[in-house]
Each structure stands twice: as structure tokens, then as C-alpha cells.
C-alpha atoms as one frame of an Amber mdcrd trajectory, in Angstrom:
protein
  -0.002  -0.298  -0.449   1.328   3.579  -1.028   1.728   5.852   1.357   0.686
   9.202   1.586   1.948  11.001   4.577   4.998  10.168   6.281   6.584  11.561
   9.846  10.025  10.526  11.765  11.015  12.127  15.076  13.469  10.374  17.670
  13.554   7.493  16.479   9.777   6.713  15.574   8.742   6.166  12.239   5.036
   7.223  11.542   3.550   6.105   7.445  -0.135   7.091   7.022  -2.928   6.494
   4.165  -6.233   7.464   4.268  -8.760   6.679   1.987 -12.856   5.469   1.074
 -13.205   2.042  -0.359 -16.128   0.402  -2.511 -16.637  -2.458   0.475 -18.121
  -0.020   3.465 -18.839   3.057   3.681 -15.971   4.384   5.894 -12.990   6.354
   5.699  -9.968   4.363   6.927  -7.079   5.185   8.278  -3.852   3.010   7.979
  -1.097   3.856  10.081   2.252   1.880   9.977   4.627   2.687  13.314   8.393
   1.788  13.389  11.059   2.330  15.993  14.617   2.245  16.760  14.294   1.065
  19.738  12.682  -0.958  22.412   9.726   1.432  23.307   6.382   1.723  24.698
   3.863   5.187  22.740   0.545   5.574  23.080  -1.392   6.707  20.295  -4.283
   8.778  20.319  -6.973   8.097  17.106  -9.376  11.168  17.783 -12.025  12.864
  15.592 -14.134  16.244  16.639 -17.864  15.753  15.666 -19.904  18.474  13.894
 -23.457  19.015  13.661 -23.072  17.959  10.066 -25.068  21.408   9.189 -23.061
  24.338   8.931 -25.801  26.547   9.966 -27.380  24.762  12.866 -23.698  24.513
  13.765 -23.477  28.357  13.858 -26.975  29.986  14.639 -28.099  27.216  17.072
 -25.176  25.116  18.677 -26.062  26.494  22.196 -29.180  24.257  22.258 -28.527
  21.627  19.417 -25.853  20.497  20.736 -27.516  19.028  23.761 -29.829  16.649
  21.189 -26.274  14.687  20.949 -24.903  11.574  22.102 -21.892   9.594  22.364
 -21.563   6.576  23.712 -19.221   3.131  23.820 -21.057   0.280  22.077 -18.655
  -2.744  23.366 -15.518  -1.568  21.388 -17.204   0.829  19.199 -17.781   4.753
  19.789 -20.992   5.544  18.412 -21.902   9.097  17.261 -25.812   9.599  17.407
 -26.820  12.696  16.115 -30.606  13.331  16.938 -31.211  17.719  16.177 -34.562
  18.193  15.241 -36.050  19.187  12.199 -33.496  17.862  10.597 -34.201  17.679
   6.231 -34.699  13.677   6.498 -34.242  12.575   9.979 -35.500   8.778   9.095
 -31.797   8.747   6.828 -29.433   9.726   9.151 -27.221   7.068   9.891 -25.069
   6.739  13.036 -21.391   7.539  13.024 -19.202   5.129  14.336 -15.195   4.810
  15.140 -13.674   1.387  15.795  -9.891  -0.004  15.139  -8.917  -3.467  14.844
  -6.292  -3.635  17.552  -7.184  -4.005  21.221  -7.801  -0.329  22.938  -7.288
   0.820  26.600  -9.828   3.634  27.022 -11.588   6.183  24.843 -13.504   9.833
  25.123 -16.654  10.872  23.589 -16.703  14.099  25.386 -14.827  16.539  23.625
 -14.380  18.990  26.773 -12.911  15.904  28.967 -10.737  14.752  26.366  -9.149
  18.627  25.077  -9.595  20.297  28.665 -10.835  23.811  29.041  -8.988  26.810
  27.427  -7.668  23.923  24.960  -7.324  22.774  21.664  -6.417  20.159  19.911
  -2.624  21.821  19.771  -2.630  20.298  23.650  -5.407  17.936  24.691  -5.298
  17.429  28.160  -5.929  13.942  28.274  -2.571  13.099  25.751  -0.751  14.998
  28.138  -1.878  12.772  31.042  -0.947   9.960  28.367  -4.642   8.111  28.830
  -8.315   8.842  28.365 -11.624   8.770  30.546 -14.000   6.483  29.278 -16.292
   9.864  29.173 -19.131   9.048  27.373 -21.287  12.564  25.720 -25.771  12.915
  26.628 -25.440  16.387  25.862 -22.516  18.517  24.641 -19.635  19.262  22.472
 -19.052  15.406  20.946 -15.991  13.732  20.116 -14.026  10.257  19.515 -10.750
   9.560  20.593  -9.224   5.985  21.346  -6.355   5.176  23.225  -3.976   2.675
  21.583  -0.892   1.265  23.647   1.881  -0.486  21.965   4.681  -2.342  23.174
   7.520  -1.832  20.130  10.366  -3.804  19.617  13.512  -2.505  18.058  13.171
  -2.405  14.381   9.760  -3.939  14.135   6.748  -2.324  12.761   3.065  -1.928
  13.494   0.516  -1.927  11.355  -2.843  -0.027  12.897  -6.435   0.173  10.975
  -9.112   2.902  12.111 -12.105   2.978  10.594 -14.989   6.120  10.641 -18.003
   4.506   9.058 -21.643   5.009   9.203 -24.628   2.497   9.098 -28.363   3.034
  10.037 -28.865   0.911  12.604 -26.124  -0.400  16.157 -27.083  -3.742  14.447
 -26.090  -2.434  10.980 -22.781  -0.112  12.740 -22.109  -4.136  14.392 -21.619
  -5.795  10.851 -19.460  -2.877   9.505 -16.987  -2.948  11.959 -16.741  -6.604
  11.883 -16.013  -6.281   8.103 -13.714  -3.956   8.418 -11.441  -6.175  11.110
 -11.281  -9.333   8.741  -8.077  -9.961   7.639  -6.881  -8.807   4.279 -10.337
  -6.261   4.229  -8.306  -2.737   4.416  -5.557  -4.097   1.970  -8.384  -5.393
  -0.418 -10.331  -2.336  -0.305  -7.364  -0.284  -1.294  -6.286  -2.607  -3.803
 -10.179  -2.382  -5.056  -9.992   1.327  -5.268  -6.964   1.899  -7.195  -8.013
  -0.667  -9.776 -11.947   1.356  -9.819  -9.265   4.694 -10.470  -7.041   3.181
 -13.073 -10.037   1.498 -14.934 -11.718   5.280 -14.868  -8.342   6.922 -15.957
  -7.585   4.322 -18.418 -10.585   5.576 -20.793  -7.863   8.542 -22.261  -4.440
   8.349 -21.754  -1.592  10.461 -23.178   2.152  10.670 -23.546   3.357  14.222
 -24.122   7.071  15.918 -23.989   5.768  17.843 -21.867   5.201  16.207 -18.888
   3.110  18.820 -16.641   0.559  18.812 -19.480   0.620  14.645 -19.273   0.666
  14.466 -15.898  -2.673  16.693 -15.752  -4.543  15.111 -18.970  -3.581  11.550
 -17.464  -4.392  12.022 -13.814  -5.434  15.346 -11.954  -7.443  16.955 -14.189
 -10.024  14.112 -14.806  -9.578  13.247 -11.076 -10.857  16.986 -10.454 -13.589
  16.613 -13.120 -15.135  13.707 -11.631 -15.653  15.514  -7.978 -16.862  18.497
  -9.661 -19.475  16.220 -11.072 -20.173  13.985  -8.212 -20.733  16.667  -5.703
 -21.159  19.986  -8.375 -20.644  23.222  -6.114 -22.309  21.893  -3.293 -19.698
  21.806  -0.190 -15.914  21.809  -0.108 -13.514  23.349   2.425 -14.521  26.310
   0.597 -18.438  25.843   0.393 -20.366  25.050   3.699 -22.993  22.700   1.383
 -25.946  24.719   2.897 -27.328  26.743   0.143 -25.195  25.898  -2.931 -27.074
  22.692  -4.078 -26.751  21.197  -7.275 -26.669  23.595  -9.563 -28.316  23.116
 -13.091 -26.143  24.979 -15.060 -22.769  23.851 -13.560 -23.885  20.110 -13.105
 -25.098  20.517 -17.123 -21.376  21.916 -18.077 -19.507  18.825 -15.459 -21.664
  16.099 -17.184 -19.771  17.449 -20.213 -16.394  15.596 -18.486 -17.879  12.813
 -17.316 -19.735  11.943 -21.139 -16.310  10.144 -22.368 -15.779   7.743 -19.160
 -18.852   6.815 -18.205 -21.733   6.906 -19.881 -24.645   6.098 -17.751 -23.672
   8.028 -14.897 -24.152  11.071 -17.384 -27.400  10.438 -18.392 -28.228   9.492
 -14.823 -27.048  13.090 -13.879 -28.388  14.551 -16.905 -32.116  12.868 -16.092
 -31.912  14.693 -12.832 -31.522  18.000 -14.225 -34.123  17.370 -16.450 -36.629
  17.086 -13.647 -35.788  20.521 -13.213 -36.860  21.636 -15.925 -40.752  23.478
 -16.611 -42.906  22.717 -19.379 -42.197  26.272 -21.106 -38.366  24.801 -21.138
 -37.200  26.677 -18.607 -35.572  25.445 -15.876 -34.785  25.870 -11.778 -31.529
  27.638 -11.037 -30.499  24.721  -7.972 -31.870  21.904  -6.438 -31.628  19.721
  -3.249 -32.229  16.233  -4.385 -30.256  14.904  -1.144 -32.330  17.030   1.296
 -35.209  17.447  -0.450 -35.833  21.313   0.358 -37.673  23.391  -2.645 -35.721
  24.438  -5.432 -33.860  28.001  -5.966 -36.552  28.986  -8.891 -34.746  32.401
 -10.402 -34.338  32.054 -13.993 -31.387  32.537 -15.961 -30.863  32.843 -19.734
 -28.859  29.865 -20.164 -29.428  26.800 -17.863 -32.032  25.592 -20.495 -29.527
  25.644 -22.984 -26.758  23.795 -20.855 -28.901  21.202 -21.101 -29.215  20.830
 -24.571 -25.674  20.645 -24.964 -24.978  17.825 -22.853 -27.733  16.117 -24.459
 -26.132  16.244 -27.620 -22.606  15.303 -26.845 -24.299  12.157 -25.041 -25.693
  11.131 -28.438 -22.551  11.638 -29.745 -20.670   9.823 -27.593 -23.100   6.843
 -27.560 -23.923   6.985 -31.387 -27.359   6.034 -30.876 -30.657   8.287 -30.486
 -32.086   5.455 -28.238 -31.610   8.196 -25.095 -33.782  10.962 -27.017 -36.735
   8.398 -26.369 -36.348   8.214 -22.639 -39.573   9.669 -20.414 -38.783  12.157
 -18.221 -41.052  14.467 -15.819 -40.876  18.186 -15.842 -40.850  19.610 -12.435
 -44.299  21.282 -13.194 -46.278  18.282 -13.863 -46.471  16.113 -17.005 -43.240
  14.473 -18.722 -41.721  13.789 -22.355 -38.961  12.801 -23.986 -35.649  13.858
 -23.478 -36.082  15.060 -27.789 -39.257  16.838 -26.357 -37.380  18.488 -23.346
 -34.182  20.441 -25.275 -36.971  21.160 -27.959 -38.582  23.031 -25.094 -35.411
  24.790 -24.008 -35.232  26.369 -27.653 -38.589  27.323 -27.596 -38.213  28.970
 -23.959 -35.138  30.606 -25.803 -36.802  32.130 -28.485 -40.439  33.483 -26.664
 -37.538  35.478 -24.569 -36.051  37.491 -26.886 -35.628  41.284 -26.209 -35.977
  44.681 -28.099 -33.085  43.963 -30.364 -33.440  39.951 -31.062 -30.920  39.074
 -28.459 -32.197  36.412 -25.655 -33.581  38.308 -22.633 -31.192  38.046 -19.477
 -33.792  37.253 -17.458 -32.016  36.647 -13.917 -29.030  36.529 -15.410 -26.550
  35.082 -18.266 -23.569  32.475 -16.833 -22.327  35.562 -15.236 -24.053  36.148
 -12.150 -23.025  39.582 -11.400 -24.866  41.099 -14.292 -28.150  40.597 -12.369
 -28.041  44.214 -12.173 -28.660  45.038 -15.936 -31.844  43.174 -16.470 -34.155
  44.140 -12.782 -36.916  45.486 -15.328 -36.695  42.535 -17.287 -35.630  44.012
 -20.550 -31.615  43.790 -20.845 -30.212  41.367 -23.391 -27.346  39.181 -23.215
 -25.739  39.165 -26.065 -23.547  35.976 -24.617 -26.251  34.088 -24.732 -27.068
  34.583 -27.862 -23.979  33.157 -29.326 -24.499  30.315 -26.431 -28.509  29.901
 -28.260 -26.353  29.548 -31.601 -24.025  27.075 -30.490 -26.956  24.632 -29.158
 -28.953  25.521 -32.621 -26.530  23.570 -34.523 -26.822  20.885 -32.756 -30.170
  20.633 -32.113 -30.626  20.587 -36.147 -27.950  17.993 -36.376 -29.997  16.087
 -33.779 -33.394  17.066 -36.094 -31.514  15.530 -39.006 -30.188  12.218 -37.431
 -34.113  11.619 -36.550 -35.347  12.524 -40.046 -36.683  15.612 -38.677 -36.883
  19.213 -40.039 -33.357  20.823 -39.494 -33.652  24.085 -41.331 -35.493  26.087
 -38.953 -33.376  25.631 -36.205 -30.631  26.937 -38.960 -32.819  29.763 -40.009
 -33.049  30.972 -36.306 -29.325  30.854 -35.755 -28.753  32.675 -39.298 -30.868
  35.473 -37.599 -28.822  35.238 -34.196 -25.878  35.660 -36.243 -26.813  38.537
 -38.041 -27.774  40.357 -35.126 -24.206  39.319 -33.938 -22.481  41.192 -36.262
 -25.100  43.950 -37.230 -25.245  45.062 -33.356 -22.934  43.752 -31.172 -19.591
  44.449 -32.857 -17.759  47.511 -31.365 -15.005  47.675 -34.170 -12.180  45.480
 -31.865 -14.658  42.951 -29.925 -18.274  41.984 -29.484 -20.166  43.649 -26.995
 -21.255  41.447 -23.600 -25.020  42.552 -23.417 -27.288  45.447 -23.503 -28.968
  46.848 -20.072 -32.637  47.475 -19.473 -32.115  50.820 -20.022 -30.315  50.282
 -23.656 -26.625  50.896 -22.305 -23.859  48.539 -24.029 -22.010  47.086 -21.443
 -18.352  46.355 -22.851 -17.968  48.394 -25.397 -15.151  50.782 -25.760 -17.150
  53.645 -25.747 -18.130  52.972 -22.301 -15.239  54.593 -19.179 -14.383  51.036
 -17.359 -15.640  46.771 -17.913 -14.623  47.804 -21.060 -13.715  44.396 -22.979
 -15.070  41.270 -21.752 -13.308  37.676 -22.580 -16.395  35.236 -22.898 -18.031
  37.040 -25.608 -15.054  36.974 -27.572 -14.289  33.212 -27.352 -18.096  31.835
 -28.221 -17.955  34.604 -31.076 -15.581  31.805 -32.535 -16.915  28.747 -30.340
 -20.689  29.588 -31.934 -19.407  30.119 -35.422 -21.354  33.482 -35.157 -18.462
  36.080 -34.895 -17.212  37.314 -38.555 -14.768  39.262 -36.714 -14.311  36.767
 -34.290 -10.313  36.545 -35.204  -9.919  40.103 -34.558 -11.806  39.575 -31.209
  -9.031  37.115 -29.978  -6.895  39.319 -30.874  -8.151  41.644 -28.801  -8.519
  39.300 -25.997  -4.452  39.050 -26.397  -4.019  42.411 -26.290  -6.158  43.741
 -23.438  -6.918  40.525 -21.582  -3.855  38.256 -21.098  -1.720  38.273 -18.060
   1.091  35.404 -18.653  -0.988  34.067 -15.496  -4.075  33.473 -17.732  -6.805
  35.545 -19.071  -8.834  38.732 -17.240 -12.311  38.172 -17.274 -12.700  42.081
 -17.905 -10.353  44.918 -18.443 -10.541  47.129 -17.098 -11.867  46.866 -13.703
 -14.755  48.276 -12.236 -15.287  50.571  -9.746 -18.419  52.731  -9.477 -19.472
  51.348 -12.834 -22.083  51.852 -14.501 -22.792  54.572 -11.837 -22.305  54.925
  -8.105 -25.344  54.227  -6.408 -25.992  50.704  -8.084 -22.156  49.369  -9.181
 -22.214  45.919 -10.856 -20.170  44.526  -8.873 -18.363  44.917  -4.972 -15.513
  43.018  -5.561 -12.414  44.894  -5.357 -10.486  45.573  -8.929  -8.386  42.649
  -9.844 -10.669  40.137  -7.552 -13.520  37.440  -8.494 -16.147  38.709 -11.175
 -13.688  42.309 -11.880 -10.913  41.402 -13.556  -9.317  38.736 -11.789  -8.003
  35.428 -14.303 -11.519  33.452 -13.896 -10.145  30.294 -15.217 -13.774  28.746
 -16.359 -13.392  31.364 -18.900  -9.878  30.695 -20.065 -10.853  27.534 -21.095
 -13.373  28.930 -23.841 -10.375  31.121 -24.727  -8.579  27.917 -25.216 -11.009
  26.723 -27.542 -11.710  29.408 -29.453  -7.537  29.798 -30.616  -8.062  26.001
 -31.401 -10.674  27.074 -33.782  -8.795  29.481 -35.266  -6.033  26.993 -35.996
  -3.378  29.237 -33.681  -2.095  26.208 -31.136   0.877  28.159 -30.405  -1.276
  31.076 -28.820  -3.788  28.285 -27.135  -1.004  26.192 -25.994   0.604  29.936
 -24.496  -3.215  30.237 -22.419  -3.297  26.245 -21.658  -0.091  26.042 -20.126
   0.022  29.313 -18.124  -2.606  27.820 -16.073  -1.487  25.108 -15.208  -1.709
  24.693 -11.262   1.983  23.642 -11.073   2.348  26.334 -13.411   0.915  28.798
 -12.474   1.964  28.091  -8.699   5.683  28.538  -9.707   4.866  31.947 -11.650
   3.130  32.943  -8.961   5.057  32.016  -6.635   3.645  29.269  -4.040   3.235
  31.724  -0.747   1.458  33.933  -3.343  -0.335  31.952  -4.968  -1.864  29.542
  -1.891  -3.772  26.718  -3.594  -2.321  23.458  -4.721  -0.719  22.290  -7.515
  -2.797  20.151  -8.940  -6.309  21.437  -9.414  -7.385  23.943 -10.783  -8.868
  27.184  -8.988 -12.218  29.206 -10.158 -10.007  32.361 -10.344  -6.763  33.822
  -9.741  -6.295  38.035  -8.621  -5.411  39.854 -11.552  -2.645  42.598 -11.884
  -4.797  45.231 -11.061  -4.978  44.068  -7.693  -2.033  44.058  -4.574  -2.567
  40.579  -4.580  -2.105  39.338  -8.126  -1.513  35.624  -8.593  -3.335  34.712
  -5.387  -5.568  31.699  -6.554  -9.015  31.603  -5.042 -11.229  28.595  -4.519
  -9.830  25.677  -6.050 -11.152  21.848  -6.587 -15.145  22.843  -7.088 -15.069
  25.095 -10.293 -16.429  24.639 -14.101 -12.770  25.094 -14.894 -12.069  21.617
 -14.735 -14.748  19.927 -17.184 -14.021  22.727 -19.716 -10.177  22.445 -19.326
 -10.089  18.755 -19.836 -12.303  19.510 -23.130  -9.991  22.249 -24.140  -7.152
  20.245 -24.349  -8.763  16.348 -25.346 -10.670  17.412 -27.641  -9.662  20.856
 -29.036  -6.033  20.639 -28.117  -5.773  16.962 -29.367  -8.810  17.492 -31.243
 -10.528  14.348 -30.571 -13.969  14.369 -30.471 -16.913  12.019 -30.526 -18.889
  12.439 -33.872 -22.186  10.387 -35.082 -20.171   7.829 -36.873 -16.779   8.176
 -35.475 -14.009  10.003 -33.981 -12.906  12.781 -35.582  -9.514  13.624 -34.832
  -8.459  17.347 -35.767  -5.442  18.438 -33.156  -3.765  21.800 -32.780  -1.026
  21.339 -30.962   2.567  23.481 -31.145   5.838  21.236 -31.300   5.967  21.898
 -27.405   3.788  18.882 -27.513   4.834  16.807 -30.754   4.764  13.895 -30.843
   1.663  13.102 -28.598   0.443   9.673 -28.198  -3.298   9.139 -26.323  -5.244
   5.713 -26.445  -8.535   6.843 -26.108 -11.715   3.852 -25.395 -14.841   4.791
 -28.070 -17.933   2.627 -27.906 -15.836  -0.107 -26.843 -12.401   0.060 -28.900
  -9.550   1.290 -27.671  -7.758   3.280 -30.397  -4.288   4.043 -30.280  -3.725
   7.512 -32.231  -0.308   9.016 -32.916  -0.371  12.547 -33.658   3.089  14.272
 -35.866   1.067  17.092 -37.257  -1.918  19.087 -37.344  -3.409  17.114 -39.686
  -7.899  16.124 -39.832  -8.632  13.234 -40.024 -11.770  10.798 -39.421 -12.060
   7.482 -37.913 -15.541   6.150 -39.150 -16.901   3.540 -36.485 -16.891   0.047
 -38.651 -13.158   1.163 -39.245 -11.131  -2.503 -38.069  -7.914  -0.448 -37.716
  -7.938   0.730 -34.342  -3.727   2.089 -34.401  -4.026   5.129 -35.950  -0.384
   7.912 -36.906  -1.456  11.039 -38.341
């Protein structure tokens, strides 16, 4: 078993591995302890037990903590969370703590173990060298075990600790019994590794740039899977209280899951379809586990992501069967997936503004823009580009189904005409139009003159006749060499002091930071423009290990192996500070950008399209891609487009 952490002091060596296996719902702590001399030591495994609900902990802990119980059941510690008004009290499990070696004592009361006016830095019972067998019937709970070990010189002892959940005391006993079985820990770890190996094997590459290779092969798909699993619901940044499962966020997360596990992708998209109304719009986010009322704000983009995600599922699978599945609407009734996505298009068509662009409604992808549309008249030029992107997708699906595709292409052409006649500002495309007709993202404006998304999506949608010029403006005004800023220049008291678009400081968050999610679309746009050097520059400078080195680890302050949501921009005195890592749409879209556009391997209806856009730094590239049950071995030595038909027997391809 690989050891993730290790420490050595005074002749005592301890290595530890922490993982959740697939056989039991338990976090396994595997400790290996070795001494260079004969000695007796005491190990105190410890867990602080919260109330599982952030707001309840924050607001009502003074009352609710006295409804908590922690006790010893034989040689297993058990925590019962019995707080009133839980979302689903009958589904709240017991939490247990146990080990596979004999214990001398335990504690369940944090005040008894840690002590008054102390913290986990200096627990009183560790200083005393023994636990007191305290239980808890009201108060602040914890789990602490006392394990006394007698080590011989050179001897290594292994201790496994299990922090798990089960619904009943009998189920707890059964789970712990299973965990303590011989080889359970080793088999669980082996099974977990096999599971991830199988997942990651769907797409692997060999590249001259080893940082890029590592991100593509391991960290990016791993982060994308975690986003798929949790959406933006809970992390050490987000409390898990308000966000739930966002329709927009999750639909994009699914895009990266499609090549790895179609079943999981379809199941998650089916959940999102249940948040759609019969008129085509969607709830903004929902709470499927808690069963709470969803957030029902109507954004102009949510329903359109469903079309895009559905399209890519069909392209990966190569059949139309999914379109025939029947799924409920949120407001009653049901329809096929095909009818659901057609409703998305209808809703957009029924909500166009005075200028012909989609109404902003509560906002679009950029939530900050909610202030431009309070009167219901503001329009999103970016949503018009997103609309155009999915119109071409649904037109292709309509043709495959033998239905009329032209009506969708006609709408596309009308939106394209609007983009070029009303949204082109001379050097770039305008971002949106306010309720009172003001053009946000114009060179004529004093601040926030250029916005990244309306430039990249002018290319992605195929609508922007001046897309190349627009992306040149991105390079000139927005690229910082540590990522591309979302807007330039940053705002202060804009569009008015009384009602600014944002209170973010300059260079922070929505206001002029490097918004990494939006950077991915710039990479895709540059690939579509066939500019591999620029696409690679934008990709490479945001690699976490590269960005951390460039900014400095004490400034960057985030993991060097996963993407952050944003990095403070040059108008901030903290330029280079990475903010909110792990749960970000950057993960899914960066994976799409590098695998489907830079490496250029894209699923199409009747096969694989390979259309690479690679600089010399990434050539030659070797890729294995599992597609419809076959593993393709692809070697790319130059940027040349080819197509592999699904029925082609040759799985070894050289470009």
C-alpha cells in the first residue's frame, strides 16, 4: 500500500494512508509505526464531531448540541445525531469509530479529552497519557481512542482505524466486523486503485510536456469527477448549506464525464431534466438529497446547457435511444428527452428582447450581470452566442431523427446576423445590453470595456465574422501571462456609483481576475482559429504547477495539481493569489479544451474526428482513447484533420 504521509522523530517513524474504499461506507486510516529501539508508546486517534449542518452549527449549537449523544458500544464508539427538524431524520445514520487492535480506553466528550481553555494542539488527556472513558449525553462530542503499543527495535506495527456510518447499531456492528476481517484493508485499497485505474484508462497520453501529460492523465479527470459528484455543493470553501446542485454547473460537469461513464452522465442529466418546466426554463439549482425547495430564479442560460450536454451524450453513444427516454417536468407531466431539449429552444425563442437577443432574465452565466436586467428588458449577447451554439447541435440531431433541421438553422442565421450587426464594436463584441439600452462591454464605456466570453463564444458559436480580431483583442488587453482576465479594465462605481455591477475590489473575483473557467473557452476558440501556439500558451500558463511557480507558492496559496476558480489579476496588489480550488467549472472545460480541441479527438455520430491543434512543444503526441468499446491508439505528429469511421477495423492511427 502506498503511503501518503510520513513523519520521523526521535527514532520513531510513522506513515499513514487515508482512503474510502468501495466495500464499506468508512474512511480507513492505515497507520504503520516503526521504532529504532524498544519502547512503549500510546496512540490517540481523534475526531471532532460537528453537527453535519453548517448553519445549525453556526446559529443554534448552544441548544442543539444538547440533543447529541456519543457512547461506547463494546469496543466501538457511536455518535447519534438526533437534532430536531433535520431534512430527513429517518435517513440520518449513526457514525462509528473503531480500530482493529485492542484499545485501552476512549473518550466521547470533547471537554473531557481536550480540556477547558485548550485546543487540539494540547489536549489534556494526551498530556496525561490516558483517556477517561467519557460518554456524552448533551454537549460537544468527539471520538478519541487510546491504543497502547509495545514496540521492539526495528519492528513495524500496523493499526487500522475506521470512521464510518451505518443506519442501526446492528448495522454498525456488522460494518465494523467486516472492516476488521483479515485482508479487508488491503483488498479495499486494491479495489479502489483498480477502480480509478479503470476510470482513468479511458483516455491516456504521452507528451513531451510532462506537466501537461500529468494533468491530462491524472489530475484533471480526477478533479472533473469530483466536480461531477459534488457540483459546487460542499468543499472546504463552500459550507454545503445553500448551493445544492446547480443546473448550469452540473450540466457542464457532465460534459467531462461523458467519455468516462455514459451511465453516470445520463443519470445526472436525467436529474437536471426533472428541474425543467413545461415551457422550457429550469430551476437554477436543486437539493435532491435534502428534498428542499429548489431555487427557482430563471437564468437565460440554464436550459441551453441541457441541449449541449444531451448532444454530446448522443455523439459519444452513437445511438438516438436516449432521446426517447421519458422524464418528468418539474411542474407536472412528462416528455421524451427530445421534447425536453426542444422546449429549451422554444423558451429561448419566446424570450427575446427588443434588439432580438435573448433576454438576460435573472442573469446569464455571469451572475454579476443580474443588475442590468431588473426591469426585464436587459439582453445577453453572450446567451445569443450560446443559443447559436446549441441551435447547430439540435439541428444535427433533428436531421438524424428525420425531422426538420432548417428551422433551427434559420434561427441560427438570424441570431448570427444580429451578433455581427448590433454587437460588433470595432475591435471586439459587446457583452450585453441593459434595461435602458446601455451597451456593456463597449470601447465607449469608461470601464469594463472588453469582456472575455463574448469574444471566445463568437468563435465557438461560429457567429462572429470578426472572431479572429476579437480574439486578438483578448490577447492584447486581457492576457496577463498568468491567465486571461475576465474583463478589462476592472470596475469601480460602474455603471453608476449608486448601483455598481459589483462590489468586488479591482482584480478580484468577477471584477478583473483571471477567471479560469472562462479561460478554457479562449483556448477552444484559438484551436478553432488554428492558432496552436496561442492556445498552448493560454493552456500552459494556467497549469496549476506552472501558475504556482510563476506566482510563487506563498502568493498562489492553492494546490499545484487542481484548478482554482480564479486568480487575482494585476489590478490587485495580490496578483497571483488563487481562490476557490477544486469545485469549479474549470475542471470539466479545461479537460474538454485540451483533449477535444488541442489534441482534437472528438466523438461524432459515425466515428471519431481527430483534428489536433498542437504546438511543437506537444509533438509527437501519443493517445489512447476508449470509444464505443474499442481502444484507439493514436499517434499525432502534425496538425492534420482525419476521421475514423465507427466501423473501421483499424484502431492504430498515425497522423
